[in-house]
Phi, psi and omega in degrees: 000318179297324180296318178296319179298317180295321177296317177299317180298322177295317179293322182280347178085024178274123184270165178295326179295321179294320176297321178294319177298317179296318178296321179294318179296319178296320179295324182285314190263340184284335183281349182287135177260088186265133177271103184274355179297331179298329184280001178290331176275142176299151183300324182295334179276337180278335184287149174284150178288133183281317183239149177277137177279142182240000000 
């Protein structure tokens, strides 16, 4: 299976450096335990009001 993947990467033009960058990005960002439930509300509703209404 790995051999087929490597052949596909050669045909698609994906370089080893690009694979290394992708692996590094996954290592950096995949370990984060992000709570995405907060993003269910639109940003305009999450923001604090800047000025007081009178």
